[in-house]
C-alpha distance (Angstrom), angle and dihedral (degrees) to the residues before:
residue distance angle dihedral
X1 . . .
X2 3.84 . .
X3 3.78 112.2 .
X4 3.83 111.4 -134.0
X5 3.82 103.1 -139.7
X6 3.86 90.7 -175.7
X7 3.82 103.2 38.5
X8 3.73 117.2 -153.1
X9 3.81 101.2 177.1
X10 3.74 138.8 37.2
X11 3.83 88.5 -103.8
X12 3.82 90.7 53.4
X13 3.79 90.9 49.4
X14 3.86 90.4 51.2
X15 3.88 90.1 47.8
X16 3.88 91.8 50.9
X17 3.81 92.8 42.9
X18 3.86 92.5 50.1
X19 3.80 92.3 44.6
X20 3.79 92.9 50.3
X21 3.78 92.1 47.7
X22 3.82 93.0 46.3
X23 3.75 96.7 46.8
X24 3.82 93.6 42.2
X25 3.76 95.1 49.2
X26 3.78 92.3 49.4
X27 3.78 96.2 48.1
X28 3.78 110.5 116.6
X29 3.82 94.5 -122.4
X30 3.81 93.6 47.3
X31 3.82 94.7 41.4
X32 3.76 90.5 58.0
X33 3.79 89.6 56.9
X34 3.82 96.4 47.4
X35 3.83 92.7 45.9
X36 3.77 86.2 81.0
X37 3.85 105.6 89.4
X38 3.82 91.3 -150.5
X39 3.74 91.1 59.2
X40 3.83 101.0 33.6
X41 3.81 102.4 88.0
X42 3.78 94.2 47.1
X43 3.79 93.6 44.0
X44 3.82 95.3 47.0
X45 3.85 90.4 49.1
X46 3.81 92.0 48.3
X47 3.81 92.1 47.6
X48 3.80 90.3 49.1
X49 3.79 92.4 52.0
X50 3.81 91.9 45.9
X51 3.81 91.2 49.9
X52 3.76 91.8 47.4
X53 3.82 91.1 47.6
X54 3.77 94.1 49.5
X55 3.79 94.4 45.3
X56 3.81 91.2 52.2
X57 3.78 92.4 44.3
X58 3.83 89.0 54.4
X59 3.85 86.7 52.1
X60 3.88 89.1 56.4
X61 3.81 99.1 -103.8
X62 3.80 119.0 154.7
X63 3.78 120.0 -118.9
X64 3.83 89.2 -110.6
X65 3.81 91.6 54.0
X66 3.79 92.3 46.6
X67 3.85 91.7 48.8
X68 3.77 90.4 48.7
X69 3.89 93.6 49.0
X70 3.81 94.6 45.4
X71 3.78 96.6 39.8
X72 3.78 95.9 -123.8
X73 3.77 134.6 118.1
X74 3.80 120.7 -89.9
X75 3.79 88.0 -117.6
X76 3.75 91.9 56.5
X77 3.81 91.0 49.3
X78 3.82 93.0 48.2
X79 3.88 90.6 51.5
X80 3.76 89.6 53.2
X81 3.81 95.0 44.7
X82 3.83 93.0 46.5
X83 3.82 92.8 47.8
X84 3.85 90.4 -117.7
X85 3.88 92.0 127.0
X86 3.76 116.2 64.4
X87 3.78 90.9 -124.8
X88 3.83 91.4 52.0
X89 3.87 90.2 47.8
X90 3.82 91.0 51.7
X91 3.83 93.3 47.1
X92 3.79 93.1 45.8
X93 3.81 90.1 51.6
X94 3.76 90.5 50.7
X95 3.86 90.7 49.2
X96 3.78 90.1 51.4
X97 3.77 92.9 50.0
X98 3.82 90.5 49.6
X99 3.83 90.5 47.4
X100 3.86 87.8 54.7
X101 3.77 89.2 52.0
X102 3.74 95.5 -107.7
X103 3.73 129.6 120.2
X104 3.84 118.8 -141.6
X105 3.77 117.5 -107.5
X106 3.76 102.0 -93.6
X107 3.77 126.5 -148.1
X108 3.81 95.4 -123.4
X109 3.84 93.5 52.0
X110 3.81 91.2 71.1
X111 3.81 95.8 37.0
X112 3.82 90.6 49.7
X113 3.79 90.7 54.8
X114 3.80 92.0 47.0
X115 3.78 91.3 48.2
X116 3.83 91.7 48.3
X117 3.78 90.8 56.7
X118 3.75 91.1 46.7
X119 3.85 92.0 49.1
X120 3.80 90.0 50.0
X121 3.78 91.3 53.1
X122 3.82 91.3 48.4
X123 3.76 92.0 47.1
X124 3.82 90.7 52.5
X125 3.80 90.7 49.5
X126 3.83 90.7 50.0
X127 3.84 90.9 49.3
X128 3.86 89.5 50.3
X129 3.78 92.0 50.7
X130 3.83 91.8 47.5
X131 3.83 90.6 51.2
X132 3.84 89.8 49.6
X133 3.82 90.9 50.5
X134 3.79 91.8 47.8
X135 3.79 90.2 51.2
X136 3.80 91.0 52.8
X137 3.80 91.9 49.0
């Protein structure tokens, strides 16, 4: 999916908002924070609002319009847009990475590589056991 960095339609806003939320939540640094069940609900909500605010700002919406659409105060929206809130800071960083054509280092990238090596080792062990069994038969 192509990420519309300058959304022109509601669909583009939704795509950007979703991409910002997805990439931000799965960043290693953010994922470590939201792993804590006590913080998860608050963080996910804040990240979703920040992603929605930034996507709408990139579409040219005013702070008042963004606040109205997202059901938050103008002060909260400004804090996210200016990166004064931690959630806003994280989402802005994600947007800037995407704008530079880079994707943030995601938590599952490393875990997948680690798992891949573990799976290869297990597969080799299984092959060795099968060969031993076949020799015995």
